[in-house]
NUVOPA-118027 format. One record per residue: x, y, z of N, C-alpha, C, O in turn; residue in three letters. Coordinates in steps of 0.1 Angstrom, whole numbers, plus 5000, padded with zeros to 4 digits. Example, Ala and Ser with C-alpha at 12.3 -4.5 7.8 and 13.67 -1.06 7.14 Angstrom:
<recs>
513249435078512349555078513249675078514249675085ALA/512849785071513749895071512950005079513450115080SER/
</recs>
This chain:
<recs>
343893742193342993852189341493802190341193692186MET/340693882196339293852198338493862185338693962178ASN/337693772182336893772170335693872172335093882182GLN/335493952162334394052162333093972159332993902149THR/332093982168330893902167329793982160329694102162LEU/328993922152327893982145326794002156326693932166TYR/325994102154324794132162323594132154323594182143ARG/322494072159321194072152320494202153320894282161THR/319494232145318794352146318094372160317594482163PRO/317994262167317294272180318294272192317894262204LEU/319594302189320594302200320194402211320294372223TYR/319794532207319494632217318294582226318194612238ASP/317294512220316194462227316594362238316094362249ALA/317594282234318094182244318794252255318594212267HIS/319594352252320294422263319294492272319394492285VAL/318194552267317194622275316494522284316094552295GLU/316394392280315694292288316594222298316194142305LEU/317894272298318894212307319294072304319693992313GLY/319294042291319693902287321193882290321993972290ALA/321493752293322893712295323393672281322893572275ARG/324293742275324693722261325893632261326793622270LEU/325993562249327093462248327493452233326593472224THR/328693422230329093402216328493272211328493172218PRO/327993272199327393142193327493162177326893242171PHE/328293072171328493062157328793192151328393232140ALA/329593272158330093402153329193522156329393632151GLY/328093492164327093592167327093612182327393522190TRP/326693732187326493762201324993742203324193822199GLU/324693632211323293592212322893582227323693562235MET/321593592229321093572243321093432247320493352241PRO/321793402258321793262263320493242272319793132271LEU/320193342280318993332288318593482292319493572292SER/317393492297316993622303316893612318317293702325TYR/316293502323316193482337316593332340317793312343LYS/315693242338315993102341315793012329314693022322SER/316792932324316692852313315492752315314692732305ILE/315392692326314292602329312892662328311992602322LEU/312792782333311492852333311192892319309992882315GLU/312192932311311892972297311492852289310592862281GLU/312092732291311692612284310292572288309492532279ALA/309992582301308592552305307592642298306492602295LYS/307892772297306992872291306592822277305492852272SER/307592772270307292722256306492602256305592582247VAL/306692512265305892382266304492412270303592342265ARG/304192512278302892522284302192652280300992672281TYR/302892752274302292882270302892922256302492862246GLN/303793012256304493052244305693132247305693222256ALA/306793112239307993182241308493232227308093182217GLY/309293342227309893392215311393382216311993412226ILE/311993352204313393342203313893432191313193442181PHE/314993502193315693562182316493462175317493412180ASP/316093422162316893332155317393392142317593332131ILE/317693522143318193602131319593562127319993592116SER/320293482135321593442132321493322121322493302114HIS/320393262120320193152110320393212096319893322093MET/321093142087321293192074319993182066319293082066GLY/319693292058318493292049318993322035319493432032ARG/318793222026319293232013318193232003317293142003LEU/318093331994317093331984317693281971318693331966ARG/317093171966317593111953316493131943315393071945ILE/316793201933315693241924316193241909317393261907ALA/315293221900315593221886315393091879315092991886GLY/315493091866315292971858316292871862317492891862LYS/315892751866316692641870316892631885317692541889GLY/316292721893316392711907315992581913316592521922ALA/314792531908314292401913315292291909315492191917ALA/315792291897316792191893317992181902318392081906TYR/318492301905319692311913319392251927320192171932ILE/318292291933317992241946317592091946317892011956LEU/317092041935316791901934318091821934318191711939GLN/319091881928320491811927321191821940321891721944LEU/320991931948321791951960321191911973321791911983LEU/319891871973319191841985318591701984318291651973THR/318291641996317791501996316291491995315791381990THR/315491591999314091581998313691621983314491661975ASN/312391601980311891611967311291751964310191781968ASP/312091841958311691971955310491981946309592061948ILE/310391881936309191881927307891861934306791891929GLU/307891801946306691771954306291891963305291891970ALA/307192001962306892111971306192221963306692281953LEU/304992251967304192351960304392491966304892501977SER/303992591959304192731963303392741976302192701978ILE/304092801986303492822000303692712009303192712021GLY/304492612005304792502013306392502016307092562010LYS/306692422026308092402030308392262034307492192037ALA/309692222035309992092040311392092046312292172043HIS/311592002055312891972061313691892051313191802044TYR/314991922049315791852040317291852044317591912054SER/318091782037319491782039320291812027319891792016LEU/321491862029322491872018323591772022324091782033MET/323891682013324891582015326091592006325891641994THR/327291552010328391552002328491421993327591341995ASN/329391411984329491291976329591161983329291051978PRO/330191171996330291052004329091022012329090922020GLN/327991102011326791082018326691142032325691122039GLY/327791212036327791282048326891412048326691462037GLY/326491462059325491572060326291702060326991732070ILE/326191782050326791912050325992012058326592102065LYS/324692002058323792082066322392022066321991962056ASP/321592052077320192022076319492162075319892252081ASP/318492162066317892292062316392282061315792172062ILE/315792402060314392412057314292482043314892592042ILE/313592422034313392492021311892532020310992452021VAL/311692662017310392722015310292752000311092821994TYR/309192711994308992741980308092871980306892861983ARG/308692981976307993111976307393151962306693251961THR/307793081952307293111939307692991930308292891934GLY/307192991917307492881908308992861906309392741906LYS/309792961906311192951904311993031915312993091913SER/311393031927311993111938311793031951310792981954GLU/312893021959312992951971313693021982314593101979PHE/313293001994313993052006314592932013313892832016LEU/315892932015316592812022317192872035317992962035VAL/316692812046317192852059318192742064317892632064VAL/319392792067320592702070321092742084320792842089VAL/321892652090322492672103323392792102324192812092ASN/323492872113324292992113325792962110326393032103ALA/326292852116327692812114327992772100329192762096SER/326992742092327192682079326792772067326892732056ASN/326392892070325992982060326993002049326692982037THR/328193042052329193062042329592932035329792932022SER/329592822042329892692036328892652026329192602015LYS/327592672029326492632020326492722008326292671996VAL/326692852009326792941998327892901988327792891976ILE/329092871994330192821986329992691979330492661969ALA/329092601985328792481980327792491968327892421958TRP/326892591969325892611959326392681946326092641935ILE/327192781948327592871937328192801925327892841914GLU/329092701927329692641915328692561906328992531895PRO/327492531912326492461904325592551896324792501888PHE/325792681898324992781890325692811878326792861878ILE/325092781866325792811853326092961852325293051854PRO/327292991848327693131846326993191835326893321834GLN/326493111826325793171814324293211817323693271809THR/323793161829322393191832322393311842322493291854GLU/322093431836322193551844320993561854321093621865GLU/319893501850318693511859318793431872318193471882GLU/319493321872319593231883320693291893321893301889LEU/320293311905321293361915320893321929319793281932HIS/321993331938321793311952321993441959322993511957VAL/321093481968321193601975321093571990320193511995GLU/322093621997322193602012321393722018321893832018ASN/320193692023319393802028319493812044318793892050THR/320393732049320493732064320693862070320093902081THR/321593952065321994072071320894182071320894272079SER/319994172061318894282061317494232064316494292061HIS/317494112071316194062076316394012090317593992095THR/315293992097315393932111314393812111313493812103ALA/314693722120313893602121313593572135314493562144MET/312293562138311793542152310993412153310093392144ILE/311293322162310493202164309493232176309893262187ALA/308293202173307193212183306693072185306093012176LEU/306893012197306692862198305892832211306092902221GLN/304992742210304192702222302692682219302292732208GLY/301992622228300492602225299692722224298592722218PRO/300192842229299492962228299993052217299693172216LYS/300893002209301593082198300593132188300593252185ALA/299593052184298693102174297793212179297593312173GLN/297293202192296393302197297193432199296593542197SER/298493422203299293542205299493612192299393732190ILE/299893532181300193592168298893652162298893752155LEU/297793592164296493642159296193772166295693862159GLU/296493782179296293912186297094022180296694132178THR/298393992177299294092172298994132158299094252154VAL/298494032149298194062135296794102133296394162123LEU/295994072143294494112142293794032131292894082124GLY/294193912129293593822118293493682123294393632130THR/292393612119292193472122292793382111292593262112PRO/293393442101293893362090294793252093294893152086GLU/295493262104296593162108295993032111296692932111LEU/294693022114294092892118294092802105294092682107ARG/294192852094294192772081295592742077295792672067GLU/296592802083297992782079298492642085298692632097LEU/298692552076299092412081300492412084301292502081GLU/300892302091302292282095303092272082302692212072ARG/304292342082305192352071304492422059304792392047PHE/303692522062303192612052303592752056303992782067SER/303492842046303892982049302993082041302593042030HIS/302893202045302193302038302693442043303093452054ARG/302593542034302893682038301593742044300593742038ALA/301793812055300693882062301294022066302394032070ILE/300394122065300894252069300794282084299694262090ILE/301894322090301894362104301694512104302394582098PHE/300794552113300494692114300694742129300294672138LYS/301394852131301694902144301595062143302495122137GLU/300495112148300195252146300195292132299395242124ASN/301095382127301195422113302095342105302295362093GLU/302695232111303695152104303095022100302294962107THR/303494982088303094852083304294782076305094852070SER/304294652078305494572072304994442069304094382075ALA/305594382058305194242054305994152063307194152065GLU/305194052068305793952077305593812070304393772067LEU/306593742067306493602062306293512074307193492082LEU/305093462075304693372086304893222082304193182072CYS/305793152088305993012085305592922096306092952108CYS/304792832094304392742105305392632107305192512104ARG/306492672112307692582114308292612127307892702134THR/309192532132309892552144310692432148310692322142GLY/311592442158312492342162312392312177313492292184TYR/311192312183311092292197310192172201310192132212THR/309492122191308592012193307192062196306291982200GLY/306992192195305692262198305092322185305892332175GLU/303892352185303292422174303892562175304292612186ASP/303892632164304392772164304792822150304392762140GLY/305392932150305693002138307093062138307693082149PHE/307693072126308993142124308693262115308093242104GLU/308993372120308593502113309793572107310793592114LEU/309693612095310793682088310293822084309293832078ILE/311093922088310694062085311894142082312994112087VAL/311694252075312894342072313394392086312694412095SER/314694402087315394432099314894562106314894562119LYS/314494662099314094782105312794772113312394862121GLU/311994662111310794642118310894532128309894492135TYR/312094482130312194362139311794392153311094322160ALA/312294512159311994542173310494562175309894532185SER/309794622165308394642166307594512167306694502176LEU/307994412159307394282160307694212173306794162179VAL/308994212177309394152189308594212201308094132209TRP/308594342202307894402214306394382213305794372224ASN/305794372202304394342201304094202206302994182212ALA/304894112203304793972207304893962223304193892229LEU/305894032228306094042242304794102249304394042259LEU/304294202243303094272249301894182249300994192257ALA/301894092239300694002238300793882247299893792247ALA/301993862254302093752264303193652261303293562269GLY/303993672251305093572248306293602258306493712262ALA/306893492262308093502271309393502263309593412254THR/310293602265311593592258312393472262312593452274PRO/312993402253313793282256315093282248315193342237CYS/316093232254317393232248317893102243317093002242GLY/319193092239319692972233319692852243319592732239LEU/319792882256319792772266318492692265318492572265GLY/317392772266316092702265315892642251315292532251ALA/316292702241316192642227316892512226316292412220ARG/318092502232318792372232318092262240317992152236ASP/317592302252316892212261315692152253315392032254THR/314892242247313692202240313992112228313192012226LEU/314992142220315192052209315791922213315491822206ARG/316491912224316891782229315691702234315591582231ILE/314891772242313591702246312791652235312191542236GLU/312791722223312091682212312791572203312291522193ALA/314091552207314891452199315291502185315491422176GLY/315491632184315891692172317491712171318091752181TYR/318091672160319491682159319991822157319291912152PRO/321291852161321891982159323191962152323991872156LEU/323392042142324692032134325892052143325892142151TYR/326891962142327991972150327891882163328891862170GLY/326691832166326491742177326091602171326791512171HIS/324791602166324291472161324691452146324791332142GLU/324891552139325191542124326291622120326591732126ILE/327091572110328091652104328491572091327791482087ASP/329591622085329891562071330391422072330591362061GLU/330691362084331091232085329891132088330091012088SER/328791192090327591112094326591112083326191212078ILE/325990992080324990972069323590982075323490962087SER/322591012067321291012071320790872077319890872085PRO/321490772072321090632077321490622091320590572099VAL/322590662095322990652109322190752118321890722130GLU/321890872113321290972121319790962122319091032128ALA/319190852115317790832115316990942108315890972112GLY/317590992097316991102089316591062075316391142066LEU/316390932073316090882060314690922055314390922043MET/313790962065312491012061312591142053311691182046TRP/313791212054313991342046314791312034315191402027ALA/314991182030315791142019314791072009314290962012VAL/314591131997313791071987314591001976314891061966LYS/314990881979315890811969315190791956315890781945LEU/313890781956313190751944313090871934312690861923GLU/313490991939313391111930314391111919314291191910LYS/315391021920316491021910317791081916317991081928GLY/318691121907319991151911320091281920319391381916ASN/320891281930321291401938322591371944322991251945PHE/323391471947324691451953324691371966323991411975ILE/325391261966325391181978324491061977324490971986GLY/323591051967322590941966323290801966322790711973ARG/324290791957324890651956325490611969325390491973ASP/326190701976326790671989325690632000325890542008ALA/324590712000323590682009322890542006322590472016ILE/322690511994322190381990323090271995322590172000LEU/324390291993325290191998325290172013325390062018GLU/325190292020325190282035323890212039323890142049ALA/322790232032321590172036321690022033321189942041LYS/322289982022322489842019323289772029322989662033ARG/324389832033325289772043324789772057325089682065LEU/323889872059323389882073324389962082325589942080GLY/323890052091324790132099325490052110324889962115PRO/326690092114327390032125326890092138326990032149LYS/326190212137325690272149324390352145324190382133CYS/323590382155322390452153322190562163322590542175ARG/321590672160321190782169319990742176318890722170LEU/319990742190318890702198318690802209319590882212MET/317590802216317390882228317690802240317790682240GLY/317990872251318390812264317590882275317591012276LEU/316990812284316290862296317090822308317290702311LEU/317690912315318490882327317490842338316390882339MET/318090752347317290712359317490802370318190772380HIS/316890922369317091022379317591152373317491182361GLY/318191242382318491372378319991392373320491502371ARG/320691272372322091282367322091352353321191322345ALA/323091442351323091532339323991472329325291482330LEU/323491422318324391372307324791492298324091582296PRO/326091482293326591582284327291522272327691402272ARG/327491612262328191562250329591502253330291562261GLN/329891392247331191332249331191222260332191142261GLY/330191212268330091112279329990972272329190952263TYR/330690872278330690732272329490652278329090672289THR/328890572269327790482272328290342273328990292264ILE/327890272284328290132286327090042287325990082290TYR/327389912283326389812284327189692289327989632282ARG/326889642302327489532308329089552307329789462303GLU/329489662312330989702313331689702299332889702298ASN/330889712288331489722275330989862269329889902270ARG/331989932264331690062258330890042245331289972236GLU/329690102244328790082233328290212226327590202216VAL/328790322231328290452224328790572231329590572241GLY/328290692226328690822232327590912231326790912221VAL/327391002241326391102241326791212232327991252231ILE/325791262224326091372215325391502220325991612218THR/324291492227323691612234322991562246322391452246SER/322991642257322291602269321891722277322491832276GLY/320891702285320391822293319491762304319191642304THR/319091852314318091822323316791862317316591972313PHE/315791772317314491802311313591852322313191782331SER/313191982321312192042330310791972329309991982338PRO/310591912317309291852314309191712322308191692328LEU/310291632321310291502327310891502341310691412349ARG/311691602344312391622356313391512358313691462369GLU/313991472347315191372346316091422336315791512327VAL/317291362336318291392325317791312312317391202312GLY/317891382301317591322288318791352278319591442280VAL/318991262268320091282259319791212246318891132245ALA/320691242237320791162224322191112223323191182228MET/322391002216323690952214323790842204322690782201GLY/324890822198325090712189325490582197326390582205PHE/324690472194324890352200325290242189324690242178LEU/326090142193326290032184324989972181324089962189ASN/324889922168323589872163322989772172321789772174THR/323789682177323189572185322489622198321689552204GLU/322889742203322389792215321289902212320589942221VAL/321289952200320490062196318990012194318490022183ALA/318389962205317089912204316289972216316789992227ARG/314990002214314190062224314189972237314089852237PRO/314390052248314190002262315289912267315089832276TYR/316389912260317589842265318189922276318290052275VAL/318689862287319289932298320789952295321489862291SER/321290072298322690102296323090192308322290222317VAL/324390232308324890312319325690432312326390402301GLU/325690542318326390662313327490692323327190712335VAL/328690702318329890742327329890892328330090972318ASP/329690942340329691092343330791112354330591082366ILE/331891162349332991202357333391082366333691092378ARG/333490962360333990842366332990762374333390652379GLY/331790802374330690732381329590692370329290782362GLN/329090572371328090532361326690542366326390502378ARG/325890592358324490612361323590542351323890542339TYR/322490482356321590402347320790482338320390602341GLY/320490432326319690502316318990392308319390282307ALA/317890432301317090352292317190402278316890522276THR/317490322269317490362254315990372250315190282252VAL/315690482243314290502238314390562224315390622220VAL/313390542215313290622203313390772205312790812216PRO/313990852197314190992199312791062202312691152210LYS/311791022194310491082195309891062209308891132213LYS/310290962216309690932229310291012241309891002252GLU/311391092237311891182248310891282252310891332263LEU/310091332243309091432245307791382250307091322242LEU/307491402262306091372268305691482277306491542283GLN/304391512277303891612285302991562295301791552293LYS/303491522307302591472318301691582323302091692326PRO/300391552324299391642331299491782324299391882332HIS/299491782311299591912304298392002307298492122310LEU/297191942307295992022309295992092323295492202324GLU/296592022333296592082346297492202347297292292356GLU/298592202338299592312339299292422329299992522330LYS/298392412320298092512310297592642317297292732310SER/
</recs>
């Protein structure tokens, strides 16, 4: 029996643009519109827009909301002021990653938590038992179905959004900050939550709006010069930026220590679920680490490919792609600790043939050669 796929409020807009649609995390989403490589380049050098309405959006509000999130997430909620956001993790008691999330503080006792599409139901089921049944004011609301979310990413993102909104206010909006701005189109006006966040390695915004106004916002961004981009380009961009994806680099069996995400774990804040296990993993040291890989040429690394060092198996690729930015294959993978060091030479087995690669820190995957010449 075929699974019925959810459709975002922008589904008709994707069809009109001739998008190639694909199932993803239970949703029917655009994979690409024309060329994945060209879409990725448009984000690196100009600006692209993505429909990310499939991402889960959970409103957690009421007395005790901050306490619940402090208990369930690794970053420090108390350090998050109204109008700010941060990247965080939800971990299980064993220290494994249940999901990686963005938490936005929208009020003193009100938060927006954006979760991976595939984990929305799981995260809700994880949160609800921690909410006291006696506290009527405290609740979790899944707003995913009646809102849309659009990512506008790239060096020209700010100028395009200022054109659409007719305001220079965005220049003062810092990274991981957010504010509500009114979007106006002819006789229509709608509140747009503008978040200076994204997952491409570029400057940009993630915009949340009521679903009935989604197409108006999308078309206005297109008219202002943004290029429509699909999941293919989004995956290429996040791999180039060295960003993990749930189900590839992280899952419930992997700790933040192994994944290189301890910067999002504030052990000093006190107790949270998974803290003791993470402390122990840190004390013992990881057996493997997540690193970046630069292929020596255009060989295409993919998830599951084995990594060798001097004829010895030392790791596995978790995500790989051809980088239109570097014009070589790039990847992330877990490597045995003794090999997980910058600039070590390794080989990747691709269908029985081994190709040379260099281990690099994940952040070094993203470089923009001659950016000024291509802008």
